[in-house]
Structures are given as C-alpha cells and as structure tokens.
C-alpha positions as semicolon CSV with decimal commas, in nm:
position;residue;x (nm);y (nm);z (nm)
1;X;1,531;5,766;-2,753
2;X;1,288;5,480;-2,708
3;X;1,579;5,234;-2,719
4;X;1,763;5,429;-2,447
5;X;1,451;5,434;-2,231
6;X;1,410;5,061;-2,282
7;X;1,771;4,995;-2,179
8;X;1,731;5,219;-1,874
9;X;1,415;5,039;-1,770
10;X;1,581;4,700;-1,825
11;X;1,865;4,798;-1,591
12;X;1,611;4,903;-1,330
13;X;1,420;4,578;-1,370
14;X;1,736;4,370;-1,335
15;X;1,859;4,563;-1,031
16;X;1,516;4,552;-0,863
17;X;1,480;4,180;-0,936
18;X;1,822;4,094;-0,794
19;X;1,780;4,323;-0,493
20;X;1,429;4,192;-0,432
21;X;1,558;3,835;-0,448
22;X;1,838;3,919;-0,204
23;X;1,589;4,067;0,043
24;X;1,343;3,780;0,010
25;X;1,607;3,510;0,046
26;X;1,771;3,697;0,335
27;X;1,437;3,689;0,516
28;X;1,378;3,327;0,423
29;X;1,719;3,190;0,519
30;X;1,757;3,407;0,830
31;X;1,475;3,206;0,981
32;X;1,656;2,881;0,909
33;X;1,983;3,002;1,059
34;X;1,819;3,120;1,382
35;X;1,575;2,829;1,407
36;X;1,860;2,582;1,442
37;X;2,020;2,787;1,719
38;X;1,750;2,922;1,949
39;X;1,391;2,862;1,843
40;X;1,368;2,531;2,027
41;X;1,445;2,717;2,352
42;X;1,219;3,014;2,281
43;X;0,913;2,851;2,129
44;X;0,928;2,480;2,222
45;X;1,082;2,475;2,572
46;X;0,849;2,206;2,711
47;X;0,984;1,942;2,474
48;X;1,303;1,741;2,483
49;X;1,577;1,960;2,324
50;X;1,609;1,729;2,025
51;X;1,232;1,722;1,970
52;X;1,219;2,099;2,014
53;X;1,486;2,142;1,746
54;X;1,291;1,915;1,511
55;X;0,974;2,119;1,572
56;X;1,166;2,441;1,507
57;X;1,287;2,305;1,174
58;X;0,934;2,182;1,099
59;X;0,816;2,544;1,110
60;X;1,106;2,625;0,876
61;X;0,976;2,361;0,635
62;X;0,632;2,525;0,630
63;X;0,782;2,805;0,422
64;X;0,899;2,560;0,156
65;X;0,558;2,395;0,140
66;X;0,388;2,734;0,093
67;X;0,616;2,850;-0,189
68;X;0,442;2,666;-0,477
69;X;0,105;2,796;-0,357
70;X;0,242;3,150;-0,349
71;X;0,372;3,105;-0,702
72;X;0,030;2,993;-0,827
73;X;-0,164;3,269;-0,648
74;X;0,060;3,562;-0,735
75;X;0,138;3,427;-1,081
76;X;-0,236;3,429;-1,156
77;X;-0,288;3,782;-1,030
78;X;0,035;3,894;-1,195
79;X;-0,116;3,792;-1,530
80;X;-0,441;3,972;-1,449
81;X;-0,326;4,284;-1,265
82;X;0,040;4,322;-1,364
83;X;0,377;4,194;-1,244
84;X;0,488;4,521;-1,086
85;X;0,205;4,549;-0,835
86;X;0,235;4,184;-0,737
87;X;0,611;4,212;-0,681
88;X;0,564;4,512;-0,454
89;X;0,288;4,324;-0,270
90;X;0,492;4,006;-0,223
91;X;0,786;4,208;-0,091
92;X;0,559;4,378;0,162
93;X;0,410;4,043;0,268
94;X;0,754;3,891;0,312
95;X;0,888;4,195;0,493
96;X;0,598;4,237;0,733
97;X;0,607;3,865;0,814
98;X;0,981;3,886;0,884
99;X;0,941;4,190;1,108
100;X;0,653;4,012;1,279
101;X;0,881;3,715;1,354
102;X;1,124;3,958;1,515
103;X;0,846;4,090;1,738
104;X;0,653;3,773;1,824
105;X;0,648;3,695;2,200
106;X;0,805;3,372;2,322
107;X;0,638;3,063;2,465
108;X;0,722;3,183;2,817
109;X;0,522;3,501;2,754
110;X;0,206;3,387;2,576
111;X;0,220;3,006;2,579
112;X;0,106;2,792;2,287
113;X;0,000;3,100;2,090
114;X;0,368;3,182;2,032
115;X;0,455;2,885;1,805
116;X;0,116;2,919;1,631
117;X;0,186;3,283;1,545
118;X;0,539;3,191;1,443
119;X;0,416;2,923;1,207
120;X;0,155;3,157;1,057
121;X;0,418;3,420;0,986
122;X;0,644;3,154;0,835
123;X;0,358;3,051;0,609
124;X;0,327;3,413;0,493
125;X;0,701;3,418;0,423
126;X;0,667;3,112;0,201
127;X;0,372;3,259;0,010
128;X;0,558;3,586;-0,042
129;X;0,875;3,418;-0,164
130;X;0,684;3,190;-0,399
131;X;0,518;3,489;-0,564
132;X;0,832;3,700;-0,562
133;X;1,061;3,443;-0,718
134;X;0,848;3,355;-1,018
135;X;0,735;3,714;-1,068
136;X;1,089;3,855;-1,065
137;X;1,207;3,602;-1,323
138;X;0,906;3,665;-1,545
139;X;0,935;4,043;-1,526
140;X;1,304;4,027;-1,615
141;X;1,231;3,785;-1,899
142;X;0,949;3,998;-2,040
143;X;1,152;4,322;-2,019
144;X;1,461;4,180;-2,191
145;X;1,542;4,190;-2,564
146;X;1,418;3,888;-2,757
147;X;1,767;3,751;-2,816
148;X;1,884;3,769;-2,452
149;X;1,580;3,678;-2,247
150;X;1,723;3,356;-2,103
151;X;2,035;3,538;-1,986
152;X;1,847;3,818;-1,813
153;X;1,593;3,578;-1,662
154;X;1,881;3,391;-1,499
155;X;2,010;3,699;-1,312
156;X;1,758;3,694;-1,022
157;X;1,910;3,357;-0,927
158;X;2,208;3,555;-0,796
159;X;1,984;3,681;-0,520
160;X;1,956;3,338;-0,361
161;X;2,329;3,310;-0,291
162;X;2,364;3,672;-0,185
163;X;2,063;3,644;0,045
164;X;2,206;3,333;0,212
165;X;2,544;3,502;0,255
166;X;2,380;3,815;0,398
167;X;2,169;3,619;0,647
168;X;2,467;3,412;0,761
169;X;2,686;3,722;0,779
170;X;2,439;3,922;0,988
171;X;2,395;3,636;1,236
172;X;2,772;3,588;1,247
173;X;2,834;3,956;1,321
174;X;2,573;3,965;1,597
175;X;2,718;3,645;1,743
176;X;3,061;3,808;1,761
177;X;2,941;4,137;1,904
178;X;2,692;4,002;2,157
179;X;2,708;3,749;2,435
180;X;2,507;3,428;2,395
181;X;2,254;3,557;2,648
182;X;2,210;3,892;2,473
183;X;2,173;3,728;2,134
184;X;1,914;3,488;2,274
185;X;1,719;3,765;2,448
186;X;1,708;4,034;2,180
187;X;1,992;4,014;1,926
188;X;1,819;3,770;1,693
189;X;1,514;3,997;1,687
190;X;1,719;4,289;1,556
191;X;1,839;4,075;1,265
192;X;1,477;4,021;1,161
193;X;1,366;4,379;1,218
194;X;1,655;4,508;1,004
195;X;1,458;4,369;0,711
196;X;1,241;4,682;0,727
197;X;1,520;4,899;0,582
198;X;1,586;4,653;0,301
199;X;1,216;4,636;0,213
200;X;1,186;5,013;0,194
201;X;1,476;5,034;-0,053
202;X;1,351;4,740;-0,260
203;X;0,993;4,863;-0,281
204;X;1,111;5,212;-0,381
205;X;1,320;5,073;-0,668
206;X;1,037;4,850;-0,784
207;X;0,790;5,138;-0,810
208;X;1,023;5,307;-1,061
209;X;1,017;5,029;-1,322
210;X;0,771;5,004;-1,609
211;X;0,508;4,733;-1,628
212;X;0,578;4,460;-1,886
C-alpha cells in the first residue's frame, strides 16, 4: 500500500513539475515574443525604432539576470520551509507578474512609469522562474526511487520546449484572428492574462503532492 501511494505521489510530482515548468516558461517566453514585435512602440515610443527595440529586449534580459538570484533565494527557503510551499509561491509570483504585464498602462498613458513598472514585473518573472526551475527538479529528484532519480529529474526539462511552443502558438493564433491594430491595442494583453487559468490549474495540482 505504501509503495502504491509512493508511485501515485511520484506521478503527481512529475505531472505538477512538468505542468509548472510549461506555465513558467510560457510566461517567460511570451514576453520575449511580444517584446520583439510591439514593446518598442508601446513603452519606448520616444526613441528611434531600433533603439526602442533594443531597450525592449534589454527588459527581456532582466529576467535572465534575475534567474540565478531567484534560484538562490527560493532554494534556501525550500531547504528550510519545504519545496512544496516554495513551488506554489514561485508559481504565484510568476503568474501575478505575467498578469500584471498584461495590465500595465503604456508610455502614452503614464509616461516613464510604464517601462519602470514593466521592468519591475519582468524582474519578478525572473525571480519566480529561477526558484521554480531548481525547485521542480529537486522535488522530482527527491521523490523518485533511488535508482531512477536522474531520469525523473530530467523530465521538468520538457516544460521548456512545451512552454516555448505554447507561447509562440498563442501569439500566432492571435495574430491570425486579429488585425495588427487590434493585436497591438489589446490582443497581446489577453495572451498574458490567460496565464491566470494556467496558474490556477498548476497551483491546484501542486497542493496535492506530498512534501519531500
């Protein structure tokens, strides 16, 4: 009976780790896809278009810089307080930051505060992903049988590719269904706000797994 419960929990851990990785990488890469298309117009309109595009991608890079810091912070508290709680927390941080990006006003509406808020939210995304990625791998590793830990720890890596495909697919679908003007005005925001549904599902699954 204990073995069956362990196998059941392992399946839940693997599914939650992969799904969590998909959600986190969807959020992370969605920013990159949209930044190259519109963020220079929405948040850096006073600059030359090429400079504006570079600044938009600079905010994208902030997320990569923050990832190691997120790994250190949430790895530490994961050791102290438990992996499960930290994984739920990092998913909420990532999700709220992504929804916030979908709601942030443009430069035309609030001026210089717009790119500052955008960059702050991107920083939160990087911190959340850094904590999520390491925590998901560790939780899968620690829940797996001794002889197959490397195999199970490799499974969350699937989430990176699926998240990138999902982000590209969502933007592609919206691009087909909407005019360029509609996508620029509100379509891209919907792609970010959709993350709320994914977060709800991911957080629910994660609360059902056992702590390692």
